[in-house]
C-alpha positions in Angstrom: 18.9 -23.9 116.3 15.2 -24.4 116.6 12.9 -26.5 118.8 15.0 -25.6 121.8 14.6 -27.6 125.0 16.7 -26.3 127.8 19.2 -28.7 129.3 19.3 -28.7 133.1 21.1 -25.5 134.2 20.7 -23.7 130.9 18.5 -20.6 130.2 14.9 -21.7 130.0 12.9 -18.4 130.2 13.1 -14.6 130.4 10.5 -12.1 131.4 9.9 -8.4 131.8 8.7 -6.5 134.8 7.5 -3.2 133.4 5.9 0.0 134.5 3.6 0.1 131.4 2.6 -3.3 130.1 0.5 -2.0 127.2 3.3 0.1 125.9 5.7 -2.8 126.3 3.4 -5.1 124.3 3.2 -2.6 121.5 6.9 -2.0 121.4 7.9 -5.7 121.3 5.2 -6.7 118.9 6.5 -4.2 116.4 10.2 -4.8 117.2 10.3 -8.6 117.2 7.0 -9.7 115.8 5.9 -11.1 119.1 2.2 -11.5 120.0 0.9 -11.4 123.6 -1.5 -13.7 125.3 -4.3 -12.2 127.4 -3.3 -11.4 131.0 -3.9 -14.3 133.4 -5.9 -13.0 136.3 -5.0 -16.0 138.4 -1.4 -15.2 138.1 -1.5 -11.5 138.8 -2.1 -10.4 135.2 1.0 -12.2 134.0 1.0 -12.8 130.2 3.2 -14.6 127.7 4.7 -13.3 124.5 4.5 -15.8 121.7 6.6 -16.2 118.5 5.0 -18.3 115.7 2.4 -19.5 118.1 4.9 -20.7 120.7 5.7 -19.0 124.1 8.9 -17.0 123.9 9.0 -14.6 126.9 6.9 -13.2 129.7 5.5 -9.9 130.9 4.3 -8.6 134.2 3.2 -5.2 135.4 5.3 -3.8 138.2 3.4 -3.5 141.5 4.9 0.0 142.0 5.0 2.4 139.0 8.2 3.8 140.3 10.0 0.4 140.2 12.5 0.1 137.3 11.5 -1.9 134.3 13.8 -4.9 133.9 14.2 -8.2 132.1 15.0 -11.3 134.2 16.6 -14.6 133.2 15.7 -18.0 134.5 17.8 -21.2 134.4 16.4 -24.7 134.2 16.2 -26.6 137.5 14.8 -30.0 138.3 14.8 -29.3 142.0 14.5 -25.7 143.2 15.0 -26.5 146.8 18.3 -28.3 146.1 19.4 -25.5 143.7 18.8 -22.9 146.4 20.8 -24.9 148.9 23.7 -24.9 146.4 23.2 -21.1 145.9 23.7 -20.5 149.6 26.7 -22.9 149.7 28.3 -21.0 146.8 28.0 -17.6 148.4 24.7 -16.5 147.0 21.5 -15.5 148.7 17.8 -16.4 148.3 15.4 -13.6 147.2 12.3 -15.7 146.5 12.0 -19.3 147.8 10.4 -21.9 145.6 6.9 -20.9 144.6 4.4 -22.9 142.6 3.0 -20.8 139.7 -0.4 -22.5 139.4 0.2 -25.7 137.4 2.7 -24.0 135.1 5.8 -24.8 137.1 7.9 -23.7 140.1 10.0 -20.6 140.3 12.7 -19.3 142.6 15.0 -16.2 142.5 18.4 -15.8 144.0 21.3 -13.3 144.0 24.5 -14.9 142.9 27.9 -14.5 144.6 28.8 -11.5 142.5 25.5 -9.7 143.1 23.5 -10.6 140.0 19.8 -11.5 140.3 19.1 -14.9 138.6 15.9 -16.9 138.5 15.3 -20.6 138.3 12.4 -22.4 136.7 11.2 -26.0 137.1 8.7 -26.5 134.2 5.4 -28.3 134.5 2.9 -27.2 131.9 5.0 -24.2 131.0 8.1 -25.6 129.3 9.9 -22.3 128.7 10.8 -20.9 125.3 10.9 -23.4 122.5 13.0 -21.6 119.9 16.6 -20.4 119.8 18.6 -18.6 117.2 15.7 -17.7 114.9 14.5 -14.1 114.5 12.6 -13.1 117.6 14.1 -15.9 119.7 17.0 -15.8 122.2 20.5 -15.4 120.7 22.6 -15.4 123.9 22.4 -14.9 127.7 25.2 -13.1 129.5 26.1 -12.3 133.0 27.9 -8.9 133.3 29.9 -9.5 136.5 31.5 -7.0 138.8 33.3 -10.0 140.5 34.3 -12.2 137.6 36.3 -14.8 139.6 33.3 -15.4 141.9 30.9 -15.8 139.0 33.2 -18.3 137.3 33.0 -20.5 140.5 29.3 -19.9 141.3 27.6 -21.2 138.2 29.5 -24.5 137.9 28.8 -25.2 141.6 25.1 -24.3 141.4 24.0 -25.6 138.0 26.8 -27.8 136.9 27.9 -25.6 134.0 31.3 -25.8 132.5 33.1 -22.5 131.8 35.7 -21.9 129.2 37.7 -18.7 129.0 37.9 -17.1 125.5 39.2 -13.6 126.4 41.8 -12.8 129.1 43.3 -9.3 129.0 43.8 -9.2 132.7 47.6 -9.0 132.4 47.6 -6.3 129.7 49.0 -2.9 130.6 46.2 -1.1 128.7 42.7 -2.4 127.7 40.5 -0.1 125.7 37.5 1.1 127.7 34.3 -0.7 126.8 36.1 -4.0 126.2 35.8 -6.8 128.6 38.9 -7.7 130.6 37.9 -11.3 130.6 35.1 -13.4 129.1 34.1 -17.0 129.4 31.5 -19.1 127.6 29.2 -21.2 129.8 28.5 -24.7 128.6 25.6 -27.0 129.5 26.5 -30.3 128.0 28.2 -29.8 124.6 26.6 -26.4 123.9 27.3 -22.9 125.2 24.1 -20.9 125.7 25.5 -18.1 127.9 28.6 -16.1 128.8 30.2 -14.5 131.8 31.8 -11.1 131.1 34.2 -9.2 133.4 32.3 -5.9 133.5 34.7 -3.9 135.6 36.1 -2.2 132.5 32.7 -1.5 131.0 30.3 -0.4 133.8 30.9 1.8 136.8 31.6 0.0 140.1 28.3 1.2 141.6 26.4 -0.7 138.9 25.6 -4.2 140.3 26.3 -7.4 138.3 23.3 -8.4 136.1 22.1 -10.8 133.5 21.3 -9.5 130.0 19.4 -11.2 127.1 20.2 -11.0 123.4 17.4 -11.5 121.0 18.1 -12.7 117.4 17.2 -10.3 114.6 17.9 -10.5 110.9 19.4 -7.0 110.6 20.7 -5.4 113.8 21.2 -1.9 112.4 17.7 -1.8 110.9 16.2 -3.1 114.2 18.0 -0.4 116.1 16.5 2.2 113.8 13.1 0.7 114.3 13.5 0.7 118.1 14.4 4.4 118.0 11.3 5.2 115.9 9.2 3.3 118.5 10.5 5.4 121.4 13.5 3.2 122.4 16.9 4.5 123.3 20.2 3.2 121.9 22.8 2.3 124.4 25.2 0.6 122.0 24.6 0.8 118.3 25.1 -2.1 115.8 28.7 -3.4 116.4 30.4 -6.1 114.5 32.2 -8.6 116.6 33.7 -12.1 116.1 30.5 -13.4 117.7 28.1 -11.6 115.4 26.6 -8.1 115.1 25.4 -6.9 118.5 23.5 -3.9 119.9 21.9 -2.8 123.2 18.7 -0.8 123.6 16.4 0.5 126.3 12.7 0.1 125.6 10.4 3.1 126.1 10.0 2.1 129.8 13.7 1.8 130.4 14.3 -1.9 130.3 17.5 -3.0 128.7 17.4 -5.6 125.9 20.2 -6.6 123.5 20.2 -7.8 119.9 22.3 -10.2 117.9 22.7 -11.6 114.5 25.2 -14.3 113.5 28.6 -13.5 111.8 28.6 -13.5 108.0 28.7 -17.1 106.6 27.0 -18.7 109.6 
């Protein structure tokens, strides 16, 4: 799918807070073919990655070098104030109240009812990423939840999504470690752009819920090999699934990013 325009509630942007912006730019340029705009001094040095001349993701230096490097996801909102009221009513909390980012748009950040940080973006001049499903563009967004039932309720209540369970092993006597107990696709209109995964069989209880981003690549195994040569770390090697070949990496600064390519024949 190309010429992506996010429906209300759907993923619209993702950006990286990093301890070493120059190293991150070099890594992602070589890994995904992204280019980087010059830092914007009026926006704290924020810069945009571009793909084929169109904005695809963002980058910001961490204020504290000791802060962890992390990718963040943003959902499309038409009214950030109303969205945050819905967040609170659904059991979430507000981290960053609505804040105008120059004339680019308005951002807000919340913690969902299961403890995952999630951003919201109301576009003005900055429309978010414009491609989906082509190499270098988003492949999928996923909430790895330590409280799956609460996540299933939270996102329909806050952004009007529809969730559809596709995996439910909760009644099984044994589920192989590393496999989700339950998984749901998250629909915005007629399309699913995200998923919610029961992460309790995958990550330790002390690890909070979080959103992860998958980027489309042509060959997952080859991209994993390139990432290692560039100083990245493999968390999950290329794995064939019914939903495509997937992998998960850490960039040289420790930020986690996942890869995806469609199943054969698609």
